[in-house]
C-alpha positions in Angstrom: 181.7 96.2 -48.2 183.3 98.8 -46.4 186.8 98.2 -48.0 185.0 98.5 -51.5 183.6 102.0 -50.4 187.1 102.8 -48.8 188.8 102.7 -52.5 186.4 104.7 -54.0 184.7 107.0 -51.5 181.9 107.1 -49.5 179.5 110.3 -49.3 176.0 109.8 -48.3 173.6 107.4 -46.5 170.1 107.7 -46.2 168.1 105.6 -43.6 165.0 105.2 -45.2 163.6 101.8 -43.7 160.3 101.9 -42.0 157.2 99.8 -41.4 153.9 101.2 -40.0 150.6 99.8 -38.4 147.6 101.2 -36.5 146.2 100.1 -33.1 145.4 101.2 -29.6 148.4 100.3 -27.4 147.0 97.2 -25.6 145.8 95.9 -28.8 149.6 95.0 -29.9 151.6 92.2 -28.5 154.9 92.8 -27.4 156.4 90.9 -30.1 155.4 93.8 -32.5 156.7 96.7 -30.6 160.1 94.7 -30.4 159.7 94.3 -34.3 158.9 98.1 -35.0 162.1 99.0 -32.8 164.3 96.5 -34.6 163.1 97.9 -37.7 162.6 101.6 -37.6 164.9 102.5 -34.6 167.7 99.7 -34.3 167.8 99.6 -38.2 169.0 103.0 -38.7 171.3 102.8 -35.8 173.2 99.7 -37.0 173.2 100.9 -40.9 174.8 104.2 -39.2 177.3 102.8 -37.1 178.4 100.7 -39.6 179.1 103.1 -41.8 180.3 105.8 -39.8 184.1 105.3 -40.1 183.5 106.2 -43.9 181.4 108.9 -43.4 184.0 110.6 -41.0 186.6 109.9 -43.6 185.0 111.4 -46.3 183.0 114.2 -44.6 179.7 112.9 -45.8 176.2 113.1 -45.3 173.7 111.3 -43.3 170.0 111.4 -43.9 167.1 109.9 -41.8 163.3 109.2 -42.7 161.4 110.5 -39.7 157.8 112.0 -40.0 155.8 114.7 -38.4 153.9 111.9 -36.4 157.3 112.0 -34.1 155.3 114.8 -32.8 151.9 113.4 -32.0 149.9 110.3 -32.9 146.4 109.7 -33.9 146.0 105.9 -33.4 149.7 104.7 -34.6 151.7 105.4 -31.3 153.7 102.4 -32.1 155.0 104.1 -35.3 155.0 107.6 -33.6 157.3 106.1 -30.7 159.8 105.1 -33.1 160.0 108.3 -34.9 160.4 110.2 -31.8 163.3 108.0 -30.7 165.1 108.3 -34.1 164.8 112.2 -34.0 166.7 112.2 -30.6 169.5 109.8 -31.8 170.0 112.4 -34.8 169.9 115.4 -32.7 172.8 113.9 -30.7 174.6 112.4 -33.8 174.2 115.9 -35.6 175.9 117.9 -32.7 178.9 115.0 -32.3 179.7 114.9 -36.0 180.3 118.6 -36.8 183.8 118.4 -35.4 184.3 115.7 -38.3 182.4 117.9 -41.0 179.7 115.1 -41.2 176.0 116.8 -41.7 173.0 115.0 -40.4 169.6 115.7 -41.6 166.1 114.7 -40.7 163.4 114.3 -43.4 159.6 114.8 -41.7 157.1 114.0 -44.3 153.5 114.6 -43.6 150.8 111.8 -44.7 152.3 110.2 -48.0 150.6 107.0 -47.3 149.4 106.6 -51.1 152.7 107.5 -52.3 154.7 105.0 -50.1 152.4 102.2 -49.6 153.6 102.0 -46.2 150.4 101.5 -44.3 147.8 99.7 -46.4 144.2 99.9 -45.4 143.2 97.9 -42.6 139.7 96.4 -42.0 138.0 96.1 -38.7 137.8 92.2 -39.0 141.8 92.3 -39.5 142.1 94.2 -36.2 139.6 92.3 -34.2 141.3 88.7 -35.1 144.4 89.8 -33.9 143.0 91.1 -30.1 143.6 89.2 -27.2 140.7 87.7 -25.5 141.6 90.6 -22.8 141.1 93.3 -25.2 138.0 91.9 -26.8 136.5 91.9 -23.3 137.1 95.6 -23.3 136.4 96.8 -26.8 133.8 95.9 -29.0 133.6 95.2 -32.7 132.0 98.8 -33.4 134.5 100.8 -31.7 137.3 98.6 -33.6 135.3 99.9 -36.7 135.3 103.3 -36.0 138.9 103.6 -35.3 139.7 101.6 -38.8 137.3 104.0 -40.9 139.0 107.0 -39.2 142.4 106.0 -39.8 141.6 104.4 -43.1 140.3 107.7 -44.2 143.4 109.7 -43.2 145.4 107.4 -45.1 143.4 108.0 -48.3 143.8 111.7 -47.8 147.4 111.3 -48.1 149.6 113.0 -51.0 150.4 111.3 -54.0 153.3 113.7 -55.0 156.2 111.3 -53.3 158.7 113.1 -55.5 158.4 116.0 -52.8 160.2 113.7 -50.1 162.4 112.4 -52.7 163.4 116.4 -53.7 164.1 116.9 -49.8 166.4 113.6 -49.4 168.4 115.0 -52.7 168.7 118.4 -51.2 170.0 117.3 -47.7 172.4 115.0 -49.7 173.5 117.5 -52.2 173.1 121.0 -51.0 176.0 123.0 -49.7 174.3 124.0 -46.5 171.5 121.4 -46.0 168.9 122.1 -43.3 168.9 120.2 -40.0 165.4 119.3 -40.6 163.1 119.2 -43.7 159.4 119.1 -43.0 157.6 118.2 -46.1 153.8 118.4 -45.2 150.7 120.1 -46.0 150.0 123.5 -44.3 147.4 121.8 -41.6 149.9 119.3 -40.8 152.5 121.8 -40.0 150.1 123.7 -38.0 149.2 120.7 -35.7 152.8 120.4 -35.2 153.5 124.1 -34.3 150.5 123.8 -32.0 152.2 120.5 -30.4 155.5 122.1 -30.2 154.4 125.6 -28.8 151.3 125.0 -26.7 150.5 123.6 -23.4 150.3 119.6 -23.6 146.5 119.9 -22.4 145.6 122.0 -25.4 147.2 119.7 -27.8 145.4 116.5 -26.1 142.1 118.4 -26.4 143.0 119.1 -30.6 143.7 115.1 -30.9 140.9 114.0 -28.5 138.2 116.3 -30.5 139.7 114.7 -33.8 139.5 111.3 -32.7 135.8 111.7 -31.7 134.9 112.5 -35.1 
């Protein structure tokens, strides 16, 4: 594969692979954490390392699909964890690649669940059936039902305009001066990121705790 691209040139790589699920920390087994890290984080790193020689040779572009959920979490901490990690990988890579003329860009979409189908709705029964006996002893079905309803309502409010994210990817690949980060999100989502980035943690915890209580 690399020898094929060496003859025709290799200019851009988009790391878009990603999986998502919901659940509180103890609800998910270690195998799920390992799977998410392997796909969302290590998958992008493996692809990047494989094509890095060609990207340096042709002064190409590398685009990573992150998320505003890298800044905060509302019931999908496992997904948030992987996106925060890929952001840090990109920050290191972007600085290191400057001397080769390779530009690294991050796309940070808001909620586009209806467009991507990355996270289908989950019923309380589906979640409950996967819980360990220890977790079932701590939580009850009513609480799980509340969490499922809350998260599914968020999913349903997502944007159906997936082309907005694609447009950002295209700009990152083709613009003479691409941005380091493209935040493609609704105003209230950007405001949440703003609060998270600039206010003390105790303020953000209060905001998110209030949201979860609703």
